[in-house]
N, C-alpha and C positions, 0 to 999 in steps of 0.2 A: 361284909367280911373281905379281907384280902387274903388270897393264898399266892405262895410263891412257888417256884420250880421245886419239885419233889415233895410238896405238901399235899398234893391231890393226884388222882388217878382217873383216866377216862373210863376205865374198866379195869377190873381187878388184875394187877400186875403190869398195867400200862401206865407208867409215871409220867405226869405232866411235866413239860419243859418250859412253861411260859407262866407269866404272872397274871392273875384275874382278880377283879373286884366283883363281888356277888352279892346281890341283895337275896338273902335266904329267905325261903318260903316254907320249908319244911325239911326236917332232918329225921332219918329213921336208921336203924341198925343194919349192919351188913353181916356176912358170915365170919368175917375177921374182926375180932374185938378192937383191933387198932385202927379201923377205918369206919367212917359212917357214910351212908348215902346222904346227899344234900341236894335238894331241889331249889332252884332259884333262878334269878334273871341278871343278865349282866347290866351294868350301869346304862348302857345305851337304850334299854328299855324304857328309861324314864325321860328320854328326850322328847320334846313336844312333837318331833316328827316321827317318833316311833308310834306304831299302831299295834303293840303287843297285847293279844287279849288271850294268849295261852296261859294255862296255870303255872307253868315254869318253862323256862327256854333251856335250862341247864341241869344235867343229872351227873353229878361227880362223885366219887369216892374222896373224902376229905379225912385226913389224919385226926384221930379223936382229939390228940394232945392240942392240936392247932384250934379245934372247935372249943375245947375247954378254955385255953388261954384267951381267945376271942371274947367268949361269954364273961370271963372274969375281968375284962378290960386290960388285959395285959398285952394285947396287940391292937394295931390300928384296924 
């Protein structure tokens, strides 16, 4: 999934200001119903030179409406 500036947080209240492409591993609820925790990997983890053996590399809060639109196929 792709997230744009303002659609994700590194931690509650800390809005992200960059674009990221993430391979989602797991999604679970947060204390704020407008955001969900997403565990995933950056696309660089799939490069042949990468040796990522971690269950996930990223833990971000992502806006639930972004997750919903992505799951529905309404976003890249």
